[in-house]
Every structure is written in C-alpha cells, then in structure tokens.
N, C-alpha and C positions, 0 to 999 in steps of 0.2 A: 504494499499500499505506499500511496506517495506521503511525501511527509512537507506540511508548510513550516519552515522555519522560516522566524523572524529577528533581524539584527538592529537594538534598539539602543539608547542612549537618553539619557535628560537634557544632555549641551553639545553642541557641535565642538567637532574638534578631539573626538573620546579616540578616533583610529577605527570606527564603527565602518566605514564602508572599505577598507583594509582587511579587516577582520572578517568581512563578508567576503571577498574578493577569495583571499586564502582557503575558508573555508569550502570554496566552491569548486577550489581547485583540490581541495584535499578527500574531497568526496567524488570528483572525476579521476582523481588518480586511484580510486578505488574501483574504476569500473561503473559509476555512476552516472546516469542523462542528470543534469542541474540546470537549473534555472533561476537565473537572478533579477529581479526586479528595482529597478531606482527609482523608488518614489519619496525619494526627497527631490520633488520638482521644484522647489524656489531654489537649490543650491546641486544641483546635479554635479556627482565625478567617480564615480566606482569605474565608467567609461574609458577615462587616464588610466587606469589602475590595468584595467584588460587592454590599453596597445591601440586604442581609439584614437587618441592624441587630438586633433582638430575636425577629424572624418565626420561626416556629416550623414548620421543613419538615413536610408529612404525613407522607414517611418520608427517610430518614437512611441512611446507610453503614452505621452501628449494626445498623439493623432489619435488612439484607439479609444482614448477617456471623451477626445470630440468626438466620436464616430466616426474618421474616416477612414479606421481599416480594423481589422481584426488583431487578437489581440498576436498569435503567431505570426502574421508578418510583421507587428516589431522588433520579434528574437533572431538574435544574429548570433550565428555560431563563431563564437570566438577561438574555440579549442586551437585551429590551425594556428592562429597567430600568439601562441601562449610559448612556444618556443622549445617544449618536450614534446615526447610521445605518450598519453592520457588515453589509459582501457577506457574512460568515459568519455561527455560530452559536456558543453558549456556554455550554454545558451545564456546571452544577455538582452534586457527588455529594456533599454535605456530612454532615462528622460532627456527632451529637449534642453538643448544648450541656445536655443535661439530667444532672445528677449521679448519679441510678442508671444510667445509658446510659455514662458513662463509667465509674464505679466497676466496672461488669460485666466487663469486658473491660481491666482493670489487669494481669492475669495473661497476658494476651495472647488470640488467636483462632485457628481453624484458616488458616493462611496459604494455604490451596492452595485453599479456598472465595472470598478475597481475588482471587487471580490467576485464577482461575476469571471470577470477576466483571469483569475490566479486558478481556477477550475479548468478554465477553457485552455489555458496556457500549458497545465498540468498533462490534460487528455490531449490535446494536438500534437504536442512536443515528444509525449510520453516521458515524462518526469518522473525520476523516483523521488526528488528532491526539490522543490521551488524556494529560494531565499527571498527574504523580500529584505532590502537596505531601507530601512525607516528614515522619516524626517524625523530629528531628535526634539524632543519637548514631547507635547501632550496637543496632537489634536484629533477630530475625527477621523480624518483617514490612519493617523498612524494606530489609533486606538479599535479601530474596526479590524488594521491588520494582525493585530496584536490577538485578538479576542477569535480569529478563526486557526490563529497558530496552533501549532502540535507541540513545535518548540520553540523557545525565545532565547535570546541572550540576550544580558543586559550588560554594558560597555560602561567603566566609571575608570576614573583616573584617580589615587589618592589624593586625595582634593576636597577640603572642607563642604566645597558647592559641588560639587559632583556627589557626596556620600547623602546630602538632604534632598538634591533630587530624584538620586537613586532610590531612595526610602518611598519618595511619592510613588516611582515607574512599579515597585515592587508589588506595593501594598493595591495601586489600580491592577494588576497586573494578576492576581489573587482572584481581587472579584470579579475580573472577566472569566475566568476558569480555566486562567494556564496551569496544565501539569507539570507540565515539564521546564523548569526556568532555572538558568544557572548565569552568573554572574564572571566577568570576565574583567580583572583588570588590568590596565593599559598604561605603559609611559611609565614603569614603576622606578623610582629613585634608586640608584645601586645600593645605596646605605640602607636602604630599606631590608628587612629581617621578612623573608618571602613566607615561610611557615608561620608567623608570628600575624600578617596580614591577612593569611588565609585565616587563619581563628577567628581573627578578631573581626573579616568579615560576614563569615558566615555565623556567625556568636549577633551583630549586629541585626541581620535580613533574612537570616533561619533561610537561607538557602547555601546551593554547592557553589562552589568557585569550581568552573568551570579549567579555567586557565590564569595563569599570572604571566606577566608579558612584561620585563622588564627594558627598560630603555636601552635602546641597541643600535650603534650606529652605524652599523651593516643596515638597518630601517630606514634611519635615517639619511644615508646616504643614497638609498634603492630612489629616496624622494617622489613616490609612490608611482615611479614608471617601472610596475612589471609587479608582479606577482610573488611574494617573499619564499613561500614555501617551495617555490618551481626553483628562485635563485639558488637559495641557501637550504636545500633538504637536511640536512645533517644538523642544523641549527637548532638552538634549546629555542629556542620561540616556537620554530615548525614542530618542533616536538608539543612543544604546550599545545596549538593549535589542534593536532591530530586525538589529542587527549579529549579535546571540548570537543571535536565533531563526534568521537564515539557516546559522549554522555549527551548530546543534544540528538543523536537517533535511540537513545535507549527506550 
C-alpha cells in the first residue's frame, strides 16, 4: 500500500526541502517509486536540489490547481539526472517559480483539489510513497496535507523559537490523528551532546527522534546543488537519513 509522508517545520530555513529530497533518494535507492510534491508555493525550492536549476517545467503544481493540467502531467522523472543508478524512480511535481503564478495563489486555493491530486498522482504514477514538502508554519493547505498523511517528519533546529513552534505543530498533528510522527533535529552545533539532545526532545514532545543531523561542512559546501545522500553515501548524516526513512515507513 502506498504511503503519504509529509515533511514539515514551524519555520523556514530548517532544511525541510533538503530532508525531503534526501528521503526521496533513499527510498528510490531501495527500489521504490517515489513522488515528491512541492506545496511550498510561496517559496518553491526543492527543484534546485534535484538539479532543475532555472529550467521551467512544462507544467507545475500551480497549473494543476488552476485546472490547466492533470496532476500526473506536472510530474517530472528526475531519476536520470541524479547522477547515480537507482533501483527505483523519483518523480517531482514542482511549484512554479514565476511571480505571476506565485501571487495568484497567495490567498490560498481549493484544498480538496490538492488532496485529490495526491490520490491521483499515486494511482497514475504507480507510487510506493508520496512525499509532501510542505509550506512552513500553519495554514489550511498544510494542515490538510498533514491530516491525510500516514507519517509526518517534523524538522526543527536546536533553537528556542523552533522548540516553541514545534510544540504547536506536534500538538495539532496529534489532534489531526497522525499516527506515525517523528522529529528530525537539523543543523545541530557540534558542541551539543547528541544523546542528551535526543533524550531532551523525546521527553519534551513525547515523540521519537528519527534523525539527529549535526552541522556539516560538506552539506554547506554542497549548497543545495545536489542530493546529499547520493553525493556522500557513507557520511554519518546519510546513515541518519536512512534510519529516518525506515521509521517513516514503519
């Protein structure tokens, strides 16, 4: 049975899109057919990580929401451009980077159409998993995506603003009935004790920690121009991502 997995954070800049892309590549390396939907319409960016650069796709999620195409027509097979041979496939449904398209949806859109699109994408692309790269914070579109998800990864930094915001996200997600929710601490300063951080987070939020991702010079140097787990498959961060992927499919 196909899985819908949302990757969310209370604030921007936590590494949400990078985590989503790395999870997609990890699943595909295991032979899965994976879809990725960039629902961060106001600030799309995951297409950069997958190597699209300034390339303008024939269709986007915006076109689907506007009724100009079917959801599967907005899906792009990113697998050939990832630079390694994968057993599975990665399909990206990007959001448009055109200003006119972004501003058109600033006031929101029909959330029901979006959810219908998830189901249609899974069916038409024969997906094993659909990853949703959400818009940070709380809005109707994000809450609906979370509510229909089989699993949720909540990304946070070891920062007091993130701690408070994450508490809100975790509480609301529980009320929405999310059964499999895991925390991902990202950009952890190297002087923090990881085991103690894990204990503190699991105690505070009553939620398992799926990955602890320390600050990495390799990640910074990559600068979102590629998928980290494919460039550095033996890196400790890649091992954490693989562990996270297993927990999200549990």
